[in-house]
C-alpha positions in Angstrom: 59.8 86.6 166.5 61.4 83.2 165.7 63.1 82.2 162.5 65.3 79.5 161.2 69.0 79.5 160.3 70.9 77.1 158.1 74.1 75.9 159.6 76.7 75.3 156.9 77.4 71.9 158.5 74.1 70.8 160.2 71.4 72.3 158.0 68.2 74.1 159.0 67.7 74.7 162.7 65.6 77.0 164.9 67.4 80.2 165.8 67.3 79.2 169.5 70.1 76.7 168.6 72.4 79.6 167.8 74.1 82.5 169.5 74.2 85.9 167.8 77.8 87.2 167.5 77.1 90.7 166.2 77.7 92.5 162.9 80.7 91.6 160.8 83.0 94.6 160.5 86.6 95.3 159.7 89.2 95.2 162.5 91.3 98.4 163.1 94.9 98.6 161.8 97.6 96.8 163.8 98.1 99.5 166.5 94.8 101.3 166.8 94.3 104.5 168.8 92.1 104.3 171.9 89.3 106.0 169.9 89.6 103.5 167.1 89.6 100.6 169.5 86.5 101.9 171.3 84.7 102.4 168.0 85.6 98.9 167.0 84.4 97.4 170.2 81.2 99.5 170.9 79.9 101.2 167.7 77.8 99.3 165.3 75.9 100.4 162.1 72.7 98.6 163.2 71.1 99.0 159.8 67.4 98.5 159.0 68.0 96.1 156.1 70.5 93.5 155.1 73.6 93.1 157.1 76.3 90.4 157.5 76.4 88.9 161.0 78.4 86.4 163.0 76.4 83.3 164.3 77.6 80.5 166.5 76.0 77.0 166.4 76.0 76.5 170.2 73.6 73.5 170.3 75.2 71.7 167.4 78.6 71.6 165.7 79.9 74.7 167.6 80.9 76.4 164.3 81.1 80.2 163.8 79.7 81.3 160.5 78.4 84.4 158.6 74.8 85.0 157.7 73.3 87.8 155.7 70.0 88.7 157.3 67.4 91.3 156.6 66.9 92.9 160.1 63.4 94.2 159.2 62.0 90.8 158.4 64.6 88.3 159.9 64.8 86.7 156.4 68.1 84.9 156.1 69.4 85.4 152.6 72.5 83.2 152.7 75.0 81.6 155.1 78.6 80.5 154.7 81.8 79.9 156.6 84.0 82.9 157.1 85.7 83.9 153.8 83.3 82.0 151.6 80.8 84.8 150.9 81.7 87.2 148.2 82.1 90.9 149.0 78.9 92.7 149.7 77.6 95.1 147.1 75.4 98.2 147.4 71.8 97.9 146.2 72.8 99.7 142.9 75.5 97.0 142.3 78.4 99.3 143.3 80.9 98.0 145.8 80.2 99.1 149.4 82.0 102.0 150.9 84.9 100.8 153.0 84.6 101.1 156.7 86.7 104.0 157.8 88.9 103.9 160.9 90.3 107.4 160.6 89.7 108.3 164.3 86.5 110.2 163.5 83.6 109.3 165.7 80.7 107.3 164.3 78.4 110.2 164.7 80.8 112.5 162.8 80.9 110.1 159.9 77.1 109.9 159.7 76.9 113.7 159.1 
């Protein structure tokens, strides 16, 4: 399925002009344990719904930016340079739960 993205600098372009950089998520603390580092590098939430993602405009201005995209429909809700989008909120308007880096595995947190 093809869709369009709006580069913050260049405007609307086909998604083939961009490279997907993955979900935006918090970095672990300064000195992470091996488990925390592995979780940061390899575990993703991979939600069926709206998520914030990194995108790179490889065929244009070569800028990294954030996009909020509904993964079920590929509808892009908004794009901005890093730090320009407000904090995400849960569907009920409450702030999202912070991402834990307590050493527990991703599967353990899901229980």
